[in-house]
N, C-alpha and C positions, 0 to 999 in steps of 0.2 A: 722327503715327506711332502705331500701335496698341501698347498696353502688352502685354508678354509676361507670362505667369503667374509668380507667385512661389510657391514650394513650401515648406510648413511640415511637417516630419517629426516625428511624435509616436509614443508607444508604444502607447497603448490606443485602439482604434476608438471606445470609449464616450465619449471626450473630443471627438470630431470635431464633433458637432452643437453642443455648448456653445461650442467655440472659434470655429466659423464665424460665430456671431452677432456677433463682435467684429472679424472680418476683412473686408476689402473683397472685391468680386467678382473681383478679379484674383489672389486667393489660392486655392491648392488645398491641402487637408490630407491627408497620407498617413500611415497608421499601420503601424508595424513589427510590431504584435501581440507586444510584448515583445522578447526577445533574438532577434537574427538571426545572430549569429556568436558562438560560445562554445566552451568545452572540450567535446569530444564526450562524450555520456552513458555510453558503454560502454567507454571506454579511459582509461588513466591520463593520458596526454597532457601530462605534464610531463617535460621533458628535464633530469633532475637533473645530469647530467655537463656539460651545456651551460648552466651558470649558471641553472638552473631555468627555462629557456625554455618558456613555455606554447605548446602547439600548437593554436591556434584553428581551428575549422572552421565553414563555413557550415552552419547547421542544415538537415537534409535536407528538412524540410517548409516551408522558407522560400525555396527557390531561385527559384520563380516570382515570389514577392513581391519578392525582391531585384532581379530583372530588370526588373520593372515600376517599382520605385523608381529604378533607374539610368536608365531611359528617361525618366521624368518629370523627373529632376534635370537631364538633358542639355537637355531642352526648356525648362526654366525659366530666367528671367532671374536670379533669386536663389533660394538655398536656405537655409532656416533650420532647424537641428536643435533641436527643442524637447522632448527627452526629459525624464523626471522630474528635479526639482531635488535629487538626492542623488548619492552616489558611484556607485551602480549605474547611475543615469541618465546620469551623465557617461561611464561606461565604454561604455554602449550608443551614445552619441553618437560616441565615438571609433571604435567598430566601423563605424558608419554612414559616417563620414567616410573611413575606410580603404577601404570598398567603393565609395565614390564617387570615390576617387582624389584626395582633397583633401590638400594639404600641411598640416603641423602649425600653420603660422602663419596659416591661413585663418580669418577671423572669421565663422564660420557658426553658432556656438552661441548660442542664446537661452534664457533661463530666467525662469520666472514662478512665484511661490509660490501664485498663485490664478488661476483662469480668470475674469477680469473685464476689461472694456474698458480700464481704466486700466493694469492690470498687463501685459496683452498688448501694448498700444500702446507702453508704455515699453520692454518687452523687444525689440520689433522695431526700436526706435531705437538700441539698444545691443548689437548682436551682438558677441561676443567670441571669442577663441580657446578651443579646448577645454583645460580645466585638466588638464594631464598629471599633476600631483601627485595630484589626486583619482582619476584613472584608475589610477595606480600603487598607491594605497592599496587600491582595489578589486581590482586584479590580485593584490596580496599576500594579501588575504583569500581570494580564489578559489583561489589556488595552495596556501595553507596548509591550507584546508579540504579541498581535493582530496587532498593528501598524507595528512592524518589519515584521511579517509574511505576512501581506496583502499588504504592500507598497514595501517591498524589493523583495519578491518572483517574482512578475511580471517582474521586471527588470532583474533578473537572467534568466527567461524564454526567454526574448527578446534578451539578449546579449550572452547567452551561449547555452541553449537547452530547449526544452519544458518540462513542468511538474516538474520543480525544486522548491525547497522550501528553505527558509532561516529562521533561528530562532535566537533569541537573545543569547541563551545559546548553542543551537545546533551548530551554525556556529563557535563559539569559541572552542567548543570541537573538531570539525573537524580541526580547525586551529592547535590545539595541535598535532594532529596525522600527519597532513601534514608537519608542521615545524620539527617534529621529523624525518620524512622520508627524508627531505632535509638535516638535519644534518648527517644522515646515508650516503646519497649519496655523500656528500661533504667530508666525513671523509677520511683522508689519514693515513693508518696504519703505525705505527712506530715500528721498530725492537727493541727488548730487549731480554736479556737472563736471565734465572735463573740458579743458581748453587746450587745443593743439595748434601749434604754429608750424606751418609748412615752410621750411627754410630752404635756401639755395645758395650755393657758392660754386662758382666756376662750372655752372650747368649741372651740378650734382645736388639732387634734392635729398632732404632728410627731415625728420620730425623732432620737435622739441615740445615737451608737455609742461603745463603750469604745475608747479609743486610747492612754491612758497610765496608768502607775502611779508615783506620786511624781514626776510630770513627766518620766518617761522612757517611751519607746515600749514598749507592752506588748500582747502577743497571747497569750491563754491557750492552752497546748499540749495540755491534757487536761481531763477532767471534774473531777479533783481540784482543779486550779487554778480552774476555773469555780465549783465549790462554795464555795471560799474567798472568791472575789470576791462571790458572791451573799450569803453570810452577813454579810460586812462592809458591803456597800452597803445591805442591808435595815435596818441599824441607823442609817443616816445619812439625809441629805437632799440633794437636787440643787440646789446653790447656784451661781449664775453667777459664775465666777472671772475670766472674760475675755470681752470682747465687742468684736469688730472689725468696722468698717464700711469698705467701700472701693468705689470706682467703677472698673470695668475696661472695656477695649475689646477687641473681637475683630476682627482684620483679615481682609479677604476673601482667599480662596484665589487663586492665579495662574490664568490660563487653562490649558487642557489641553496637555500633551505627549502623545505616543503612549501612554506608560506610564500616566499618570494617567487618560487617557480609557478605556483598557482596564480599569483597575481599577474606576472608577466605573460603567462600563457593566455590569460583572458584578455589582458589589455593589448597585447601585440598580435596574438594569433586568433583571438575570438573564441578560444576553446573554453567550454564550461568546466566547472570543477570536476564533474563526473568524467568528462572526456579526458581531461588532463590526468586524473588519477588512474584511469584505465590504461592510457597510453604509457605513462611512466612505469606502471607495474610490468607491462610487457617489455619495455626497454631494459628493466632491471632483471627480469627473468630470462630473457633471451628472444631474439627475433632472427629471421633468416637473413644472413649476410652473404652476398655473392662470393663463392669460392671458399667460404668459411663454415657454412652450415648454420645451425642455430647458435647464436652467440649473444651473451649478455653484454650490454653496451654501457650501462651506467651503474654507479654505486647505489647503495640502499636509499630508498626514496622518502622515508619518513624520518626526518631529521630537523633539528633546530640549530645545528652547528654550522659555522662557516670555516671550520678547521679542515685542512687537507694534509695528506701525508707528505713527508719530505720527498719521497720517490716521485709522487705525482707532480709535485711542484717543480722538481728538476726536469722531469720529462717535458713538462709544458714550456719551461724556459728554453730548453734546447730546441723545441719545435719552433718557438717564436724567433729564435736567433736564425735558424735555417731558412724560414719562410719570409720573415719580415726584416731581418738584419739586427745588428748589435744595438742600434739606437732604441729599438722597441723593447729591449730587455733591461729592466731596472737594475741598478748596481747591486742591490740586495733584494732577495725575494719579498714579494708583498705578503705581509702577514695580517690576517684579519682576526679580530677578537670577538668571540661569541659573548652575547649578553649574559649577565649573571643568572637570570631566571631560566636559561636554557638547560636542558638535560645534558647536552654535549656528549651523547653516548657514542656517536660515531661521526664520520666525516660529513662534509657538505656534499651535495649532489654534483657529481662530475662525471665526465666520460672515463671509462676504464683505461682506454688507450687512445692517445692522440693520433695514432696511425690510422684509425678507422674514421675517416672524414665523413661528414654528412652526405656528400655527393656519392660516396661508395655504396650507401644503403638505399638510395632513393628508389631504385628500380624494384626492390624486393620487399619493401615495407609499406604500410598504409600511409596515406598523406599525413594523418595526425602524428604517427610515430616519427616520420621524417622531420616534420616541422618542429616537434618538441625536442628531438635529439639535436637538431641544428641550434635551437635556442640554448640548450644546456651546454653544448660544445663551445659555442661562441662566448657565452657568459664566462665559462671557466677559462677559456683562452684569454679573454680580455682582462680577467682578474689578476693575471700575472704579467701584464704589459705595463709599459711606462706611462706616466701621466700625460694627459693632453695639455698643451701649453698655449696660452692666449695673450694677445696684447689688448688691453682695455683702454678706452678713452671716455671720460665723463666731462661734459661741458655744460656749464651753467650760464645762461643768458640773463641779464638784468634789464628790465624795462619798467621804469618808473616804480621801482620797488618790488615788482613781481619777478619771481625767479622761474625760468623755464629750463628744463633739463633735457639734454640729448645724450644718449649713450651708444657707443659702438664697440664691437668686439671682433677681432680677426684672429684666426687660428694660425699659430706659428708652427705647431707640431701636433699631428692628430693623435699620437699615442694609441691608447686602448680604443678610442672612438672609431678607429679605422675598422674595428671588428664589431663593436657593440655600443649602442647608444641607449641611454636611460630613457624610459617612457615618461613623458611629461603630459599631464592632463591638460586639455584645452583651456580649462578655466584658470590654470596656473601659469600659462605661457605669458611672457613679458612681451607685449605687442610694441613696446617702445624701443626695444633693443635692436639697433641697426647693425649692419655689417661694418664695412670700412667707412669712416667719416672723412670728409675732405680735410686737408691740412689747415688748421686755424691757430690763432695765437690770442693770448689774453689781451683785453683792451680792444680787440677788433670788433667792428660793427658788421653784422651779417644781414643780408637781405631777407625779408619775410614776404613770401608771395601771398599767403592767405592765413587767416586765423579762423579756426573752426571750433565753436562751442558745441557740446553734445550733452543733452539731458540723459541721465541714467538713474537707475534705482538699485539699491543694495539687493543682493540675492539671498534667498534663504539657504540653509545648509543643503548640500546635495544628498539625495537618497543614496543608500548603499547599493553598490553592485556586489556580486559574489566576491570579486577581488578585494574591494575596499572593506567588506565585512570580515574577510579572512584577516586582512591587515589589522583591523580594529580588535579582533579577538586575540591576535598574537600580542599586540601592544598592551592590551589590558590583562594578559595572562589567563585568558579563558580557553580551556581546552588545550590540546596538544596536537602536534603535526598529524598524527594518525586520525584525528577526529574532525578536523575542519570541514572536509568535503562532505562527510556523512551527515554532520550536524546541519549544514546549510541545505543539503538536499532534502532532508526531512521537513524543513520549513515549507518548501513548495509542494512536496508530495502529499503532505497532510493538509494543504490549503490554508496554512496560517499566513502565508505570503503568496502574492502573485507576482507577475513581472510586467513592467511597462518598458519595452525595449530591453535594455540591459539592467534596468534598475529594479530592486526588490521593493514591493509595496505591500504593506500589511493588509490583510483582508479584515472584514468586520469581526470574523471569528478570531483571528490573531489578536486583534485589539481587545476583544472581550477576555480572552485567556490571560493576556498580560495585565489587564486592569484587575482581574480577579486575583491573580497571583500577587500583584502589588498590594492589594487590600489585606490579604491573609498570610502571605509568605514573603513579605518584603525583606525580612532579615536573612533569608536563605537564598531566594532567587534574586540575586543582585551581583553586580560585577565584582565588588570588593570581596564578598564572602566566597564566591566561586574561585577567584584568583588565590585567596588564602588557602582554600582546600587543595588546590593544585600544588601549592608550596608544601603543604603537609604530606601529600603523596610523594613529593620529591624527597622529603625528610625520611619517609619510610624506606625509600629506595636506597638512601645513603646510611641506613641503620641509625638514624637520629630519633626515630619515633617507632611506636609499636602499632600495627595496623588496627587491632581490635580497640585500642584506646581512642584512636582517631574516629572510628565509627561510633563508638559509645558517646563521645562528646557531641558528635553530629546528631545522633538519634535523640539525645536528651532534649535538645531544643526543638528538633523537627517534629517529634511525636506530639508535643504540646500544641504546635501550630495545626497539625492534622485534626486533633480533637476539637479545637475551637472552630475551624472551618466547617467541619462536618456538622457540628451542632448549630451553626448559624443558619438563620432563615434567609440570608442573602442568596439570591439566585440571579443568573443572567440568561436563563432559558428564554427562548422565543415563545411567547404565549400561543396556545392553540388558536387556529384560525377557524372562525365560525363559517358554516356553509348553509345553504338552503335545503340540504338533504335531510329528510326526516327519518329518524330511527324507526324501523318497522316493528320493533319490539315494544317500545315504550312511548313513542311519539315526540321525544325530545329531538333537538337539532343535533346533527352529527358535526364533529369537529375534525379538522385536519391536524393530526398530531405527528410528531416525529419520534421514531423509535430506533432501535439498534439496526434494523434492516431498511430504514428509510421512512418515507411518509405513509400514513395510513389513516383511515377514517375510524374515529372512536366516538361513542355516545357521550354527549355532554352531561348525561345523568349518571356517569361513573362516580362511585363504585356500585350504586344501586343497579345500574344496567351496565353490563360488561360487553355489550355488542361491539364488535370491531369487524371491519372488512377492508379489502384492498381499495385504495383510492382509484376511482373509476378512470379507466384508460391510462393509469399510471405506467402500466407495462408497455403501452404503445407509444408514448411520447418520449422524445429524447430528454435526458436529464442534463446535468451540468457537464461541461467539458472535463475530460480526465485523460491527459496524456496525448501521445501522438501515435499514429498508425505506423508500425515499422515496415509495412508493405508499400504504402503509397505516400506517407508523410502527412496525410490529412489529420484533422482533429479526431480524437476518440471521444465518445460520449458514454455517460453512465446510463444503463438501462436496467430494467427489472423483468425477470421471467414471470410466467403466470403464477409460480409458487412463491414469488417475492424475493427470489435470489438475485443478487446484483451481478451484472456482468458488464463488459465494455465492448463496444463495437465501433466500427469506422463510420464516420458521417457520410462516406461515399457509398454506403450500402444501397442497392445491391451490386453496384459496379465493383466495389471492393468488399469482400465478405470476411475480412479478418475480424476475429473476436477473441476476447481473452477474459478469463475469470479474475485476472489481476491487472492493475494499471500498467500499461506499456509505456516505456519512456520514449519510444520512437527510434532508439538506437538498436544496432545489431551486436551480438556477442562478438568480441574480438577473437574468441577461440574457435567458435563453431558456426557463427553467423545466424544463430537463432535469435528471436526477439528478446530484448532485455526487459524485465518486469520489476515492479516494486512489490515485494511480498512481505507485508508487515513492516518490520524494521530492517529489511535487507533488500538491496538492489541486486538482482541476480539474473542469470541466464534462465530462460523458460524451459530449456531442455533438461530432462531428468538425467541425461547421460553426461552433462557438462557441469563442472564444479565452479565456474566463474561466478563470483559474487563480491559485493562490497558491503561489509557488515557495519551496522550502525549502533549495535548494542541498545542501551536505553537512552543514549544522549540525544 
């Protein structure tokens, strides 16, 4: 009897080729291209009075695809739903099963953390029911974010400016940036001085820094104190009062989570969150490897776990032994513990196979893919290596009661640092740590060649970079691995933040939004509450809470805040700007007003006179900068057509004639090389034939 086909349903078409390598000829792979049934994009779709029932719809552009999927499922002997191994993937599986008419107890869901033969084969042998707890946790997130986005955003538009959006996580991330800027603006620098002695013994120079006075911590506050120090130590000599020697070890860092990967990619490689997310997705789904075809290289990329499988651990240890030798392999495997607040749904990010070295793929993948894979490979390799070992020397010199300290450190064994070194911010580097110091003994007097005092001032807190904001969000429990990049991207795309170099700086608009939310929604839009709601979502996933009760408790407080804000006369709108233009209908002055489609002229005698007209020459002059040209890299500007419709064009026009109805990021699609655009709450490929996109939901 001839075998009938088995159908495997996945999300991304980019995975199809990688996955087919490990399936038999009797398997067909079908891609949903992301969500196929969801809350409609242009209506609220939450029935608050009916226990917050969400009104899901088949997405309009997926109707033909769904018909094809249903037909193939009927023809197949078995159907396996293999969407991504996270809560959103579980929810997509649930929607697929619903459209296929499957009962809740049907074992049709398979899950693999990596696209490898072993993982895929094991998953096919262990189909399970769809986990409704995970689905409910995702439903709760979608419903809560929809409520915030659709109920709060109109109030911001009414009270501040048109076309604004609010998000449960987005607005808290913005608040972190704005609050940091306020700290910086309020910061008052305080004077202090350092006193450094340039020492020398046997022609070897080193530095010792003033740290104590009469064995108590001491930092001179002004020149008078420094002058007193200088006059006293010039009368004395630098005698060693204490000498400490110790051996220390430095333990390897754990393998990457989504957050730590994003941070290191920006700090070490200069890759933005969008570039990192795009590259990581391709490495997970599959890239061309010489002699292997399209091959998936890394495990699932949205994770907050540092756990790795025993098999992967052993493979890594064997590789280290072969390449670096026994001494680089610790006696017991390095085990890392995931923090309590993490979901720990699957492994850390690691290479699938240690045999595919970064240099093997360099010729066939993009520079970003190569650099990121090398970073992931080396971080995982280092995580299973022996400690680095150091000899440390700390010497304290006494001069008339003033203590000067010199420190030195030499490496005895490089261990994991031979592969991977931790990134250290320039502001946190210890400039007084020397390498090897000359041999000295307690009681010895050492020659001082020069004493250098230097005036300094305390520095304000540092502005957030994308990487440090991700770190802060993770530490404070705001958002989850899948939302970091999209949340931070929307802050800049909607002009709540700009950039100065690598640093995020809030715009006046961003500050106004935060100030308004602080005034009316401080009990909801804050770090503590947002982290608490993330914990409640985790409780739903673990069957410790019921999703509708969580939404109900949120709505009870939030609805009252909405009513008070809407009824208040408080506004942060920019007042209309008076012009010398006279209204031809009533003789009053015309005002420059701002509406949904930009600035226009409106009569100051409104509502008695409703005369409006386009702002003269508005369509001819360049507007504010908006994105980068994907053709030549120049700035794009916002312009308006004669009918008042907004579009974006290159500042190098007519030499470059690229234009777009949507903001272009300046990047090209990793799948088809078309321009990448920002379309509402989604960053996506501009080609209608391509499915590449990064979804942001309402966050």
